[in-house]
C-alpha positions as CSV (number, residue, x, y, z in Angstrom):
1,M,-70.8,16.1,-36.3
2,Y,-70.6,14.3,-33.0
3,D,-71.5,15.8,-29.5
4,I,-68.5,14.1,-27.9
5,I,-65.3,12.3,-29.2
6,I,-63.2,10.5,-26.7
7,V,-59.6,9.8,-27.6
8,G,-58.4,6.5,-26.1
9,G,-59.8,3.1,-25.8
10,G,-58.4,2.1,-22.5
11,I,-60.5,1.5,-19.4
12,V,-60.9,5.1,-18.5
13,G,-61.8,6.2,-22.0
14,I,-64.5,3.4,-22.5
15,A,-65.8,3.8,-18.9
16,T,-66.3,7.5,-19.6
17,A,-68.1,6.7,-22.9
18,F,-70.3,4.3,-20.9
19,R,-71.3,6.7,-18.2
20,L,-72.0,9.4,-20.7
21,K,-74.3,7.2,-22.8
22,E,-76.0,5.7,-19.6
23,Q,-76.8,9.3,-18.5
24,R,-77.6,10.9,-21.8
25,P,-78.5,8.0,-24.4
26,S,-79.2,10.7,-27.1
27,L,-75.7,11.9,-27.2
28,K,-73.8,11.2,-30.4
29,L,-70.6,9.8,-29.0
30,L,-67.5,8.4,-30.8
31,V,-64.5,6.7,-29.2
32,L,-61.2,6.7,-31.3
33,E,-58.5,4.2,-30.5
34,K,-55.3,4.0,-32.5
35,E,-54.9,0.2,-31.8
36,Q,-57.2,-2.6,-33.1
37,E,-58.8,-3.4,-29.9
38,V,-59.6,-1.8,-26.4
39,A,-57.2,-2.0,-23.4
40,R,-54.1,-2.5,-25.5
41,H,-51.7,-0.7,-23.2
42,Q,-51.9,0.3,-19.5
43,T,-55.3,-1.5,-19.0
44,G,-54.2,-4.8,-20.7
45,H,-50.7,-4.9,-19.0
46,N,-51.6,-4.2,-15.3
47,S,-51.5,-6.8,-12.5
48,G,-55.3,-7.0,-12.1
49,V,-55.7,-5.9,-8.6
50,I,-58.9,-4.3,-7.3
51,H,-57.6,-1.6,-4.9
52,S,-59.2,-0.6,-1.7
53,G,-58.0,2.9,-1.3
54,L,-55.5,2.2,1.5
55,Y,-52.7,4.4,0.1
56,Y,-54.3,7.6,-1.0
57,K,-54.6,10.9,0.7
58,P,-58.0,11.4,2.3
59,G,-60.0,13.7,0.1
60,S,-57.8,13.5,-2.9
61,L,-59.2,12.6,-6.3
62,K,-57.5,9.2,-6.0
63,A,-59.1,8.5,-2.6
64,T,-62.5,9.6,-3.5
65,N,-62.7,8.0,-6.9
66,C,-61.1,4.7,-5.8
67,I,-63.5,4.3,-2.9
68,R,-66.5,5.2,-4.9
69,G,-65.2,3.3,-8.0
70,Y,-64.6,0.2,-6.0
71,Q,-68.2,-0.4,-5.3
72,M,-69.3,0.7,-8.8
73,L,-66.8,-1.9,-10.2
74,L,-68.1,-4.7,-8.0
75,D,-71.8,-3.8,-8.8
76,F,-71.1,-3.8,-12.5
77,C,-69.2,-7.1,-12.5
78,D,-72.1,-8.6,-10.4
79,K,-74.6,-7.5,-12.8
80,E,-72.6,-8.4,-16.1
81,G,-71.1,-11.7,-14.9
82,V,-67.5,-10.4,-14.8
83,P,-65.5,-12.7,-12.5
84,Y,-63.5,-11.3,-9.6
85,D,-62.2,-12.5,-6.2
86,L,-62.0,-10.4,-3.1
87,C,-59.2,-12.5,-1.7
88,G,-57.6,-9.7,0.5
89,K,-54.0,-8.8,0.9
90,I,-51.4,-8.2,3.6
91,V,-49.1,-5.3,3.8
92,V,-45.9,-6.3,5.5
93,A,-43.3,-4.3,7.5
94,T,-40.0,-6.1,7.3
95,Q,-37.8,-3.5,8.9
96,P,-38.2,-1.5,12.1
97,E,-38.1,1.9,10.3
98,Q,-41.1,0.7,8.1
99,V,-43.5,0.1,11.3
100,P,-44.3,3.8,11.8
101,I,-45.0,4.0,8.0
102,L,-47.3,0.8,8.3
103,H,-49.2,2.4,11.2
104,G,-49.6,5.6,9.2
105,L,-51.0,3.5,6.3
106,Y,-53.5,1.8,8.7
107,E,-54.7,5.2,10.0
108,R,-55.1,6.5,6.4
109,G,-57.2,3.5,5.6
110,I,-59.5,4.1,8.5
111,Q,-59.9,7.7,7.5
112,N,-60.8,6.3,3.9
113,G,-63.6,4.2,5.5
114,L,-61.7,0.9,5.5
115,T,-63.0,0.0,8.8
116,Q,-62.5,-3.8,8.5
117,N,-58.7,-3.4,8.0
118,R,-56.8,-4.7,11.0
119,K,-53.3,-4.7,12.3
120,I,-51.8,-8.2,12.6
121,T,-48.8,-9.7,14.1
122,L,-46.3,-12.1,12.5
123,E,-48.2,-15.1,13.9
124,E,-51.5,-13.8,12.4
125,M,-49.9,-13.0,9.1
126,R,-48.7,-16.6,9.0
127,E,-52.3,-17.8,9.5
128,I,-53.0,-15.9,6.1
129,E,-49.7,-16.5,4.3
130,P,-47.7,-19.2,6.0
131,H,-44.5,-18.5,4.3
132,V,-44.3,-14.8,4.9
133,K,-41.6,-13.0,7.0
134,G,-42.1,-9.7,8.8
135,L,-42.4,-7.7,12.0
136,E,-46.0,-6.5,11.6
137,G,-48.7,-6.3,9.0
138,I,-52.0,-4.9,7.9
139,W,-54.8,-7.3,6.7
140,V,-56.9,-5.6,3.9
141,P,-60.0,-7.7,3.3
142,Y,-61.2,-5.3,0.5
143,T,-58.5,-6.1,-2.0
144,G,-59.2,-8.4,-4.9
145,I,-58.2,-9.6,-8.3
146,I,-59.7,-9.3,-11.7
147,D,-59.1,-9.2,-15.4
148,Y,-59.4,-5.5,-16.4
149,K,-59.3,-6.2,-20.1
150,A,-62.3,-8.4,-19.9
151,V,-64.0,-5.5,-17.8
152,T,-63.1,-3.0,-20.6
153,E,-64.6,-5.3,-23.1
154,K,-67.8,-5.5,-21.2
155,Y,-67.8,-1.7,-20.9
156,A,-67.5,-1.5,-24.6
157,E,-70.4,-3.9,-25.2
158,R,-72.6,-1.6,-23.1
159,V,-71.3,1.5,-25.0
160,R,-72.4,-0.1,-28.3
161,S,-75.7,-1.4,-27.0
162,L,-76.6,2.2,-26.0
163,G,-75.7,3.6,-29.4
164,G,-72.1,4.7,-29.0
165,E,-69.5,4.1,-31.6
166,I,-66.0,2.8,-31.1
167,K,-63.5,2.9,-34.0
168,F,-60.2,1.2,-34.1
169,G,-57.0,2.2,-36.1
170,E,-57.8,5.8,-35.8
171,K,-54.7,7.7,-34.5
172,V,-55.3,11.3,-33.8
173,V,-52.5,13.6,-35.1
174,D,-54.1,17.0,-34.9
175,I,-57.1,18.9,-33.3
176,R,-58.2,22.1,-34.8
177,N,-60.8,24.5,-33.2
178,Q,-62.8,26.7,-35.5
179,S,-66.2,28.4,-35.4
180,G,-67.8,26.4,-32.4
181,R,-66.6,23.1,-33.6
182,T,-63.5,20.9,-33.1
183,E,-62.0,18.9,-35.9
184,L,-59.9,15.8,-35.1
185,V,-57.4,14.9,-37.8
186,I,-56.5,11.2,-38.2
187,E,-53.1,10.0,-39.3
188,K,-54.6,8.4,-42.5
189,G,-56.0,11.6,-43.6
190,T,-59.7,11.4,-42.5
191,S,-61.2,13.7,-40.0
192,Y,-64.1,13.9,-37.5
193,T,-65.9,16.9,-36.0
194,T,-67.3,17.3,-32.5
195,K,-68.6,19.8,-30.0
196,L,-66.2,18.6,-27.2
197,V,-63.1,16.4,-27.1
198,V,-62.4,14.1,-24.0
199,N,-58.8,13.0,-23.9
200,C,-58.2,9.7,-22.3
201,A,-55.1,8.9,-24.2
202,G,-53.0,7.5,-21.3
203,L,-49.4,7.2,-22.3
204,Y,-50.0,10.0,-24.9
205,S,-52.4,12.1,-22.9
206,D,-50.0,15.1,-22.6
207,K,-49.4,15.0,-26.4
208,V,-53.2,15.1,-27.1
209,A,-53.7,17.7,-24.4
210,Q,-51.0,19.9,-26.1
211,L,-53.2,19.7,-29.3
212,T,-56.1,21.2,-27.3
213,Q,-54.5,23.8,-25.1
214,P,-50.8,24.0,-25.7
215,E,-50.2,27.1,-23.4
216,A,-51.8,25.3,-20.4
217,I,-49.9,22.1,-20.4
218,K,-47.1,22.3,-17.7
219,L,-46.6,18.5,-17.3
220,Q,-45.2,15.7,-19.3
221,I,-45.9,12.0,-19.3
222,V,-42.8,10.0,-18.1
223,P,-43.2,6.3,-18.9
224,F,-42.0,3.9,-16.2
225,R,-41.9,0.1,-17.1
226,G,-42.7,-2.3,-14.5
227,E,-41.3,-5.8,-15.1
228,Y,-42.8,-9.0,-13.8
229,Y,-41.6,-12.6,-13.1
230,K,-44.0,-15.5,-12.8
231,I,-43.6,-18.0,-10.0
232,K,-43.0,-21.7,-11.2
233,P,-46.2,-23.8,-10.6
234,E,-44.5,-26.1,-8.2
235,K,-43.8,-23.1,-5.9
236,H,-47.4,-21.5,-6.1
237,H,-47.9,-22.9,-2.5
238,L,-45.6,-20.1,-1.2
239,V,-48.2,-17.4,-2.0
240,R,-51.9,-17.9,-1.3
241,N,-53.2,-14.4,-2.4
242,L,-51.5,-10.9,-2.3
243,I,-48.4,-9.9,-0.3
244,Y,-47.3,-6.3,-0.5
245,P,-44.3,-4.5,1.2
246,V,-44.5,-1.1,2.9
247,P,-44.1,1.3,0.1
248,D,-41.5,4.2,-0.1
249,P,-43.6,7.1,1.0
250,N,-41.5,9.5,-1.3
251,F,-41.8,7.3,-4.5
252,P,-45.3,6.8,-6.2
253,F,-44.7,3.1,-6.6
254,L,-45.8,0.2,-4.2
255,G,-42.4,-1.9,-4.5
256,V,-42.2,-5.6,-5.6
257,H,-44.9,-7.7,-4.4
258,F,-46.7,-11.0,-5.0
259,T,-50.1,-11.2,-6.7
260,R,-52.2,-14.2,-7.5
261,M,-54.0,-13.7,-10.8
262,I,-57.6,-14.2,-11.5
263,G,-56.8,-16.4,-14.5
264,G,-54.4,-18.7,-12.5
265,G,-50.7,-18.3,-11.6
266,I,-48.7,-15.8,-9.5
267,E,-46.8,-12.8,-10.5
268,A,-43.9,-11.3,-8.6
269,G,-43.1,-7.6,-9.2
270,P,-43.0,-5.0,-10.6
271,N,-39.9,-2.9,-10.3
272,A,-40.1,0.7,-11.8
273,V,-37.5,1.8,-14.4
274,L,-37.6,4.5,-16.9
275,A,-38.9,3.2,-20.3
276,F,-37.1,4.3,-23.3
277,R,-40.2,4.7,-25.2
278,R,-43.7,5.3,-24.1
279,E,-44.9,1.8,-25.2
280,G,-41.7,0.2,-24.5
281,Y,-42.5,-3.2,-22.9
282,D,-39.0,-4.7,-23.5
283,K,-35.6,-3.4,-22.2
284,L,-34.5,-3.1,-25.8
285,D,-37.6,-1.0,-26.9
286,V,-36.1,2.4,-27.7
287,N,-37.6,5.4,-29.4
288,M,-34.8,8.1,-29.6
289,K,-37.3,11.1,-30.1
290,E,-39.4,10.1,-27.1
291,L,-36.3,9.2,-24.8
292,L,-34.7,12.6,-25.7
293,E,-38.0,14.4,-24.9
294,T,-38.0,12.7,-21.5
295,L,-34.4,13.6,-20.7
296,A,-34.8,17.1,-21.8
297,W,-37.8,17.6,-19.6
298,P,-36.6,20.0,-16.7
299,G,-39.0,18.2,-14.3
300,F,-37.6,14.8,-15.2
301,R,-34.0,15.9,-14.6
302,K,-35.1,17.2,-11.1
303,V,-36.8,13.8,-10.4
304,A,-33.5,12.0,-11.6
305,A,-31.4,14.1,-9.3
306,K,-33.6,13.5,-6.3
307,Y,-34.2,9.8,-6.8
308,W,-31.0,8.6,-8.5
309,R,-30.2,6.1,-5.7
310,T,-33.7,4.5,-5.9
311,G,-33.5,4.5,-9.6
312,L,-30.2,2.8,-9.8
313,G,-31.5,0.1,-7.5
314,E,-34.6,-0.4,-9.7
315,Y,-32.4,-0.7,-12.8
316,Y,-30.1,-3.2,-11.0
317,R,-33.1,-5.4,-10.3
318,S,-34.1,-5.1,-13.9
319,F,-30.8,-6.6,-15.1
320,S,-30.0,-8.9,-12.1
321,K,-32.4,-11.8,-11.4
322,A,-30.5,-12.5,-8.2
323,A,-31.2,-8.8,-7.0
324,F,-34.8,-9.1,-7.9
325,T,-35.0,-12.3,-6.0
326,K,-33.4,-10.7,-3.0
327,A,-36.1,-8.1,-2.9
328,L,-38.7,-10.7,-2.9
329,Q,-36.9,-12.7,-0.2
330,E,-37.6,-9.8,2.2
331,L,-41.3,-10.9,2.2
332,I,-40.8,-14.7,1.5
333,P,-37.3,-16.0,2.3
334,E,-37.9,-19.4,0.7
335,I,-38.3,-17.9,-2.8
336,Q,-35.2,-18.7,-4.9
337,E,-33.9,-17.5,-8.2
338,E,-34.7,-20.7,-10.1
339,D,-38.3,-20.3,-9.0
340,L,-38.8,-17.2,-11.1
341,I,-39.8,-17.3,-14.8
342,P,-39.7,-14.1,-17.0
343,G,-43.2,-12.6,-17.2
344,G,-44.8,-9.7,-18.8
345,A,-44.3,-5.9,-18.4
346,G,-46.5,-2.8,-18.2
347,V,-45.7,0.8,-18.8
348,R,-47.1,3.4,-16.3
349,A,-48.0,6.9,-17.6
350,Q,-46.7,9.0,-14.8
351,A,-47.3,12.8,-15.2
352,C,-44.3,14.9,-14.1
353,D,-44.6,18.6,-13.6
354,Y,-42.0,21.3,-14.6
355,E,-40.7,21.6,-10.9
356,G,-39.9,17.8,-10.7
357,G,-43.0,16.7,-9.0
358,L,-44.2,13.2,-9.7
359,L,-48.0,13.8,-9.6
360,D,-49.6,11.7,-6.9
361,D,-53.2,12.5,-7.8
362,F,-55.3,12.2,-10.8
363,A,-55.2,15.3,-12.9
364,I,-58.0,16.5,-15.1
365,L,-57.4,19.7,-17.2
366,E,-60.1,21.7,-18.9
367,S,-60.1,24.1,-21.8
368,A,-62.7,25.7,-23.9
369,H,-62.8,22.7,-26.3
370,A,-61.5,19.7,-24.3
371,I,-61.4,17.9,-21.0
372,N,-58.1,16.2,-20.6
373,V,-57.5,13.3,-18.2
374,C,-53.7,13.9,-18.0
375,N,-52.7,11.6,-15.0
376,A,-54.7,8.4,-14.4
377,P,-52.2,5.7,-13.2
378,S,-53.1,3.1,-10.6
379,P,-55.8,2.9,-9.1
380,A,-57.4,4.2,-12.4
381,A,-58.7,0.8,-13.3
382,T,-60.4,0.2,-10.0
383,S,-61.7,3.8,-10.2
384,S,-62.6,3.7,-13.8
385,L,-66.5,4.0,-13.4
386,S,-66.0,6.7,-10.8
387,I,-63.5,8.7,-13.1
388,G,-65.9,8.2,-15.9
389,Q,-68.8,9.7,-13.8
390,T,-66.5,12.6,-12.8
391,V,-65.6,13.4,-16.4
392,S,-69.1,12.8,-17.6
393,E,-70.6,15.2,-15.1
394,R,-68.1,18.0,-16.4
395,V,-69.1,17.1,-20.0
396,L,-72.8,17.3,-19.4
397,A,-72.4,20.7,-17.5
398,R,-70.9,21.9,-20.7
399,L,-73.7,20.7,-22.9
């Protein structure tokens, strides 16, 4: 009998386990992960950016957890020797209609405490990124790069050193509540019992939540694949650090951008297309059951009706390297199609409600037997220790 079982071995699940054991070492705690290692999906496929909190509505869970989690992450990495680089980034307005949105981003950043941000002219942008094109920009010195898989592995070391357990190859297929305890049934037939379940299952967080409180789950995870190209080494000089466009304020993605990686190299991307399976990292990855569930969800159909033009553009870039290159040329005109090498891809677990809203904030739902983290896309990795703290406080209040 465990005090706490956490479902999911991504960065949020392992950070939550770490925070719980740190505050209450006596807790009997277990993390169940269906893969054979931590950080196998969203965490291990992201672009490795340390986010500053620029984009998020002041007072939202994203804003408060990103800003608090940012410093927690840096302090942890300093203490544990995990390398990172606060190289900064520029956000660039390339069209006149983007300038007011850029100014709004700057004001939002100030409201979120990012007082070292500054507006910059094209001349100032080119002092930072000599090959960039644009009208105006924001310099964000807080932004950095890191390897979040390495961070998660270090969290896992700390969990184990504090007496917590992490078990791999343990896929939860059912959750049963009876007489004050909860039983988690594993695909291979074994089971575990606990006082409280914490669901950090990422791309399957809605499925696990439905096992704990089926009547209360009014959202569904819609998987969006983000595809990247790598820049050929001989063209690395075109990008010094990070260059972002002004995002579409109506769409919860940041647009294709350039990112220097902590391990070397430069990525360009991602786009954002509907994935045909939840862990579909390739265009040809299809799970008909999962795809039909997505297409049947009333909320997704409303999203598709609202954003079909944007979606078609993203799919066009997915299949047309020339179109992808054209989008990148908005920021760096010198980049050419032959400079791009196919890179990796990640899948974002984006919660969509019944009314067609793509949830912009983190979502944590509670029931009598479980705490479900049901929407934790970017900046969840930056925010991981803060989200873990938030969840652990709710857990400890129950115990």
